[in-house]
mmCIF file of the N, C-alpha and C atoms, coordinates in Angstrom:
data_MODEL
# 
_entry.id   MODEL 
# 
loop_
_atom_site.group_PDB 
_atom_site.id 
_atom_site.type_symbol 
_atom_site.label_atom_id 
_atom_site.label_alt_id 
_atom_site.label_comp_id 
_atom_site.label_asym_id 
_atom_site.label_entity_id 
_atom_site.label_seq_id 
_atom_site.pdbx_PDB_ins_code 
_atom_site.Cartn_x 
_atom_site.Cartn_y 
_atom_site.Cartn_z 
_atom_site.occupancy 
_atom_site.B_iso_or_equiv 
_atom_site.pdbx_formal_charge 
_atom_site.auth_seq_id 
_atom_site.auth_comp_id 
_atom_site.auth_asym_id 
_atom_site.auth_atom_id 
_atom_site.pdbx_PDB_model_num 
ATOM 1   N N  . MET A 1 1  ? -45.803 255.815 -9.735  1.00 0.00 ? 1  MET A N  1 
ATOM 2   C CA . MET A 1 1  ? -45.336 254.572 -9.548  1.00 0.00 ? 1  MET A CA 1 
ATOM 3   C C  . MET A 1 1  ? -44.983 254.258 -10.986 1.00 0.00 ? 1  MET A C  1 
ATOM 4   N N  . PRO A 1 2  ? -43.517 253.310 -11.108 1.00 0.00 ? 2  PRO A N  1 
ATOM 5   C CA . PRO A 1 2  ? -43.041 252.750 -12.279 1.00 0.00 ? 2  PRO A CA 1 
ATOM 6   C C  . PRO A 1 2  ? -44.139 251.908 -12.817 1.00 0.00 ? 2  PRO A C  1 
ATOM 7   N N  . ALA A 1 3  ? -44.028 251.425 -14.284 1.00 0.00 ? 3  ALA A N  1 
ATOM 8   C CA . ALA A 1 3  ? -44.629 250.896 -15.230 1.00 0.00 ? 3  ALA A CA 1 
ATOM 9   C C  . ALA A 1 3  ? -44.148 249.092 -14.461 1.00 0.00 ? 3  ALA A C  1 
ATOM 10  N N  . TRP A 1 4  ? -42.633 249.007 -14.357 1.00 0.00 ? 4  TRP A N  1 
ATOM 11  C CA . TRP A 1 4  ? -42.561 247.787 -13.636 1.00 0.00 ? 4  TRP A CA 1 
ATOM 12  C C  . TRP A 1 4  ? -42.896 247.376 -12.448 1.00 0.00 ? 4  TRP A C  1 
ATOM 13  N N  . LEU A 1 5  ? -42.930 248.135 -11.674 1.00 0.00 ? 5  LEU A N  1 
ATOM 14  C CA . LEU A 1 5  ? -43.500 248.012 -10.207 1.00 0.00 ? 5  LEU A CA 1 
ATOM 15  C C  . LEU A 1 5  ? -44.975 247.693 -10.396 1.00 0.00 ? 5  LEU A C  1 
ATOM 16  N N  . GLU A 1 6  ? -45.659 248.201 -10.993 1.00 0.00 ? 6  GLU A N  1 
ATOM 17  C CA . GLU A 1 6  ? -47.389 247.784 -11.547 1.00 0.00 ? 6  GLU A CA 1 
ATOM 18  C C  . GLU A 1 6  ? -47.315 246.582 -11.926 1.00 0.00 ? 6  GLU A C  1 
ATOM 19  N N  . VAL A 1 7  ? -46.218 246.034 -12.658 1.00 0.00 ? 7  VAL A N  1 
ATOM 20  C CA . VAL A 1 7  ? -46.634 244.688 -13.244 1.00 0.00 ? 7  VAL A CA 1 
ATOM 21  C C  . VAL A 1 7  ? -45.814 243.680 -12.340 1.00 0.00 ? 7  VAL A C  1 
ATOM 22  N N  . LEU A 1 8  ? -45.101 243.919 -11.269 1.00 0.00 ? 8  LEU A N  1 
ATOM 23  C CA . LEU A 1 8  ? -44.617 243.106 -10.442 1.00 0.00 ? 8  LEU A CA 1 
ATOM 24  C C  . LEU A 1 8  ? -45.832 243.063 -9.061  1.00 0.00 ? 8  LEU A C  1 
ATOM 25  N N  . LEU A 1 9  ? -46.433 243.924 -8.923  1.00 0.00 ? 9  LEU A N  1 
ATOM 26  C CA . LEU A 1 9  ? -47.395 243.796 -7.985  1.00 0.00 ? 9  LEU A CA 1 
ATOM 27  C C  . LEU A 1 9  ? -48.680 243.068 -8.483  1.00 0.00 ? 9  LEU A C  1 
ATOM 28  N N  . ASN A 1 10 ? -48.760 243.088 -9.892  1.00 0.00 ? 10 ASN A N  1 
ATOM 29  C CA . ASN A 1 10 ? -50.108 242.497 -10.507 1.00 0.00 ? 10 ASN A CA 1 
ATOM 30  C C  . ASN A 1 10 ? -49.782 241.057 -10.656 1.00 0.00 ? 10 ASN A C  1 
ATOM 31  N N  . LEU A 1 11 ? -48.497 240.854 -10.809 1.00 0.00 ? 11 LEU A N  1 
ATOM 32  C CA . LEU A 1 11 ? -48.306 239.501 -10.879 1.00 0.00 ? 11 LEU A CA 1 
ATOM 33  C C  . LEU A 1 11 ? -47.934 238.571 -9.460  1.00 0.00 ? 11 LEU A C  1 
ATOM 34  N N  . SER A 1 12 ? -47.614 239.376 -8.577  1.00 0.00 ? 12 SER A N  1 
ATOM 35  C CA . SER A 1 12 ? -47.272 238.594 -7.207  1.00 0.00 ? 12 SER A CA 1 
ATOM 36  C C  . SER A 1 12 ? -48.928 238.448 -6.769  1.00 0.00 ? 12 SER A C  1 
ATOM 37  N N  . GLY A 1 13 ? -49.602 239.461 -6.971  1.00 0.00 ? 13 GLY A N  1 
ATOM 38  C CA . GLY A 1 13 ? -51.357 239.312 -6.475  1.00 0.00 ? 13 GLY A CA 1 
ATOM 39  C C  . GLY A 1 13 ? -51.957 238.254 -7.187  1.00 0.00 ? 13 GLY A C  1 
ATOM 40  N N  . PHE A 1 14 ? -51.691 237.959 -8.516  1.00 0.00 ? 14 PHE A N  1 
ATOM 41  C CA . PHE A 1 14 ? -52.320 236.688 -9.125  1.00 0.00 ? 14 PHE A CA 1 
ATOM 42  C C  . PHE A 1 14 ? -51.540 235.445 -8.727  1.00 0.00 ? 14 PHE A C  1 
ATOM 43  N N  . ALA A 1 15 ? -50.382 235.355 -8.224  1.00 0.00 ? 15 ALA A N  1 
ATOM 44  C CA . ALA A 1 15 ? -49.730 234.171 -7.832  1.00 0.00 ? 15 ALA A CA 1 
ATOM 45  C C  . ALA A 1 15 ? -50.511 234.132 -6.512  1.00 0.00 ? 15 ALA A C  1 
ATOM 46  N N  . GLY A 1 16 ? -50.677 234.925 -5.655  1.00 0.00 ? 16 GLY A N  1 
ATOM 47  C CA . GLY A 1 16 ? -51.183 234.974 -4.205  1.00 0.00 ? 16 GLY A CA 1 
ATOM 48  C C  . GLY A 1 16 ? -52.592 234.145 -4.539  1.00 0.00 ? 16 GLY A C  1 
ATOM 49  N N  . PHE A 1 17 ? -53.248 234.834 -5.354  1.00 0.00 ? 17 PHE A N  1 
ATOM 50  C CA . PHE A 1 17 ? -54.549 234.464 -5.382  1.00 0.00 ? 17 PHE A CA 1 
ATOM 51  C C  . PHE A 1 17 ? -54.644 232.649 -6.080  1.00 0.00 ? 17 PHE A C  1 
ATOM 52  N N  . VAL A 1 18 ? -53.789 232.473 -6.857  1.00 0.00 ? 18 VAL A N  1 
ATOM 53  C CA . VAL A 1 18 ? -54.051 231.307 -7.345  1.00 0.00 ? 18 VAL A CA 1 
ATOM 54  C C  . VAL A 1 18 ? -53.437 230.147 -5.960  1.00 0.00 ? 18 VAL A C  1 
ATOM 55  N N  . ALA A 1 19 ? -52.662 230.785 -5.477  1.00 0.00 ? 19 ALA A N  1 
ATOM 56  C CA . ALA A 1 19 ? -52.157 229.967 -4.203  1.00 0.00 ? 19 ALA A CA 1 
ATOM 57  C C  . ALA A 1 19 ? -53.221 229.775 -3.212  1.00 0.00 ? 19 ALA A C  1 
ATOM 58  N N  . LEU A 1 20 ? -53.735 230.904 -2.821  1.00 0.00 ? 20 LEU A N  1 
ATOM 59  C CA . LEU A 1 20 ? -54.866 230.624 -1.950  1.00 0.00 ? 20 LEU A CA 1 
ATOM 60  C C  . LEU A 1 20 ? -55.935 229.771 -2.632  1.00 0.00 ? 20 LEU A C  1 
ATOM 61  N N  . ALA A 1 21 ? -56.450 229.738 -4.040  1.00 0.00 ? 21 ALA A N  1 
ATOM 62  C CA . ALA A 1 21 ? -57.622 229.099 -4.729  1.00 0.00 ? 21 ALA A CA 1 
ATOM 63  C C  . ALA A 1 21 ? -57.427 227.570 -4.493  1.00 0.00 ? 21 ALA A C  1 
ATOM 64  N N  . THR A 1 22 ? -55.995 227.226 -4.900  1.00 0.00 ? 22 THR A N  1 
ATOM 65  C CA . THR A 1 22 ? -55.685 225.971 -4.710  1.00 0.00 ? 22 THR A CA 1 
ATOM 66  C C  . THR A 1 22 ? -55.850 225.305 -3.951  1.00 0.00 ? 22 THR A C  1 
ATOM 67  N N  . CYS A 1 23 ? -55.167 225.936 -2.518  1.00 0.00 ? 23 CYS A N  1 
ATOM 68  C CA . CYS A 1 23 ? -55.575 225.824 -1.240  1.00 0.00 ? 23 CYS A CA 1 
ATOM 69  C C  . CYS A 1 23 ? -56.466 225.302 -0.594  1.00 0.00 ? 23 CYS A C  1 
ATOM 70  N N  . GLY A 1 24 ? -57.385 226.242 -1.209  1.00 0.00 ? 24 GLY A N  1 
ATOM 71  C CA . GLY A 1 24 ? -58.710 225.986 -0.635  1.00 0.00 ? 24 GLY A CA 1 
ATOM 72  C C  . GLY A 1 24 ? -59.444 225.212 -1.306  1.00 0.00 ? 24 GLY A C  1 
ATOM 73  N N  . ALA A 1 25 ? -59.381 225.022 -2.779  1.00 0.00 ? 25 ALA A N  1 
ATOM 74  C CA . ALA A 1 25 ? -60.175 223.657 -3.725  1.00 0.00 ? 25 ALA A CA 1 
ATOM 75  C C  . ALA A 1 25 ? -59.590 222.351 -2.994  1.00 0.00 ? 25 ALA A C  1 
ATOM 76  N N  . SER A 1 26 ? -58.374 222.397 -2.470  1.00 0.00 ? 26 SER A N  1 
ATOM 77  C CA . SER A 1 26 ? -57.736 220.799 -2.015  1.00 0.00 ? 26 SER A CA 1 
ATOM 78  C C  . SER A 1 26 ? -58.279 220.412 -0.448  1.00 0.00 ? 26 SER A C  1 
ATOM 79  N N  . SER A 1 27 ? -58.712 221.658 0.211   1.00 0.00 ? 27 SER A N  1 
ATOM 80  C CA . SER A 1 27 ? -58.938 221.641 1.687   1.00 0.00 ? 27 SER A CA 1 
ATOM 81  C C  . SER A 1 27 ? -60.047 222.606 2.004   1.00 0.00 ? 27 SER A C  1 
ATOM 82  N N  . GLY A 1 28 ? -60.807 222.854 3.038   1.00 0.00 ? 28 GLY A N  1 
ATOM 83  C CA . GLY A 1 28 ? -61.112 223.831 3.336   1.00 0.00 ? 28 GLY A CA 1 
ATOM 84  C C  . GLY A 1 28 ? -60.320 224.691 3.919   1.00 0.00 ? 28 GLY A C  1 
ATOM 85  N N  . ASP A 1 29 ? -60.995 226.336 3.721   1.00 0.00 ? 29 ASP A N  1 
ATOM 86  C CA . ASP A 1 29 ? -59.684 227.457 4.701   1.00 0.00 ? 29 ASP A CA 1 
ATOM 87  C C  . ASP A 1 29 ? -59.578 227.122 5.925   1.00 0.00 ? 29 ASP A C  1 
ATOM 88  N N  . ALA A 1 30 ? -60.349 226.981 6.812   1.00 0.00 ? 30 ALA A N  1 
ATOM 89  C CA . ALA A 1 30 ? -60.342 226.632 8.315   1.00 0.00 ? 30 ALA A CA 1 
ATOM 90  C C  . ALA A 1 30 ? -58.952 225.676 8.476   1.00 0.00 ? 30 ALA A C  1 
ATOM 91  N N  . SER A 1 31 ? -59.095 224.571 7.525   1.00 0.00 ? 31 SER A N  1 
ATOM 92  C CA . SER A 1 31 ? -58.227 223.487 8.002   1.00 0.00 ? 31 SER A CA 1 
ATOM 93  C C  . SER A 1 31 ? -56.440 224.016 7.448   1.00 0.00 ? 31 SER A C  1 
ATOM 94  N N  . ALA A 1 32 ? -56.933 224.623 6.169   1.00 0.00 ? 32 ALA A N  1 
ATOM 95  C CA . ALA A 1 32 ? -55.534 225.549 5.802   1.00 0.00 ? 32 ALA A CA 1 
ATOM 96  C C  . ALA A 1 32 ? -55.087 226.534 6.707   1.00 0.00 ? 32 ALA A C  1 
ATOM 97  N N  . ALA A 1 33 ? -55.701 227.298 7.522   1.00 0.00 ? 33 ALA A N  1 
ATOM 98  C CA . ALA A 1 33 ? -55.543 227.923 8.199   1.00 0.00 ? 33 ALA A CA 1 
ATOM 99  C C  . ALA A 1 33 ? -54.840 227.293 9.431   1.00 0.00 ? 33 ALA A C  1 
ATOM 100 N N  . ASP A 1 34 ? -55.805 226.144 10.168  1.00 0.00 ? 34 ASP A N  1 
ATOM 101 C CA . ASP A 1 34 ? -54.659 225.600 11.231  1.00 0.00 ? 34 ASP A CA 1 
ATOM 102 C C  . ASP A 1 34 ? -53.435 224.942 11.071  1.00 0.00 ? 34 ASP A C  1 
ATOM 103 N N  . ARG A 1 35 ? -53.474 224.787 9.486   1.00 0.00 ? 35 ARG A N  1 
ATOM 104 C CA . ARG A 1 35 ? -52.004 224.057 9.492   1.00 0.00 ? 35 ARG A CA 1 
ATOM 105 C C  . ARG A 1 35 ? -51.331 225.182 9.248   1.00 0.00 ? 35 ARG A C  1 
ATOM 106 N N  . VAL A 1 36 ? -51.169 226.353 8.727   1.00 0.00 ? 36 VAL A N  1 
ATOM 107 C CA . VAL A 1 36 ? -50.401 227.289 8.765   1.00 0.00 ? 36 VAL A CA 1 
ATOM 108 C C  . VAL A 1 36 ? -49.981 227.659 10.053  1.00 0.00 ? 36 VAL A C  1 
ATOM 109 N N  . HIS A 1 37 ? -50.636 227.632 11.048  1.00 0.00 ? 37 HIS A N  1 
ATOM 110 C CA . HIS A 1 37 ? -50.647 227.913 12.765  1.00 0.00 ? 37 HIS A CA 1 
ATOM 111 C C  . HIS A 1 37 ? -49.899 227.088 13.491  1.00 0.00 ? 37 HIS A C  1 
ATOM 112 N N  . THR A 1 38 ? -50.137 225.790 12.843  1.00 0.00 ? 38 THR A N  1 
ATOM 113 C CA . THR A 1 38 ? -49.615 224.599 13.656  1.00 0.00 ? 38 THR A CA 1 
ATOM 114 C C  . THR A 1 38 ? -47.917 224.486 12.920  1.00 0.00 ? 38 THR A C  1 
ATOM 115 N N  . ASP A 1 39 ? -48.009 225.118 11.733  1.00 0.00 ? 39 ASP A N  1 
ATOM 116 C CA . ASP A 1 39 ? -46.699 224.540 11.288  1.00 0.00 ? 39 ASP A CA 1 
ATOM 117 C C  . ASP A 1 39 ? -45.790 225.756 11.808  1.00 0.00 ? 39 ASP A C  1 
ATOM 118 N N  . GLU A 1 40 ? -46.128 226.870 12.247  1.00 0.00 ? 40 GLU A N  1 
ATOM 119 C CA . GLU A 1 40 ? -45.422 228.193 12.642  1.00 0.00 ? 40 GLU A CA 1 
ATOM 120 C C  . GLU A 1 40 ? -44.900 227.896 14.182  1.00 0.00 ? 40 GLU A C  1 
ATOM 121 N N  . ARG A 1 41 ? -45.947 227.157 15.078  1.00 0.00 ? 41 ARG A N  1 
ATOM 122 C CA . ARG A 1 41 ? -45.515 226.619 16.206  1.00 0.00 ? 41 ARG A CA 1 
ATOM 123 C C  . ARG A 1 41 ? -44.804 225.250 16.218  1.00 0.00 ? 41 ARG A C  1 
# 
């Protein structure tokens, strides 16, 4: 695996973790999941 691909995966994983952490901090995980499902429908 190329080094740049590893860095890209690490950055994307970290960004996803930060996004989940901020959403979880502002509201409960269940309500956040419900909002995602209602937006898709």
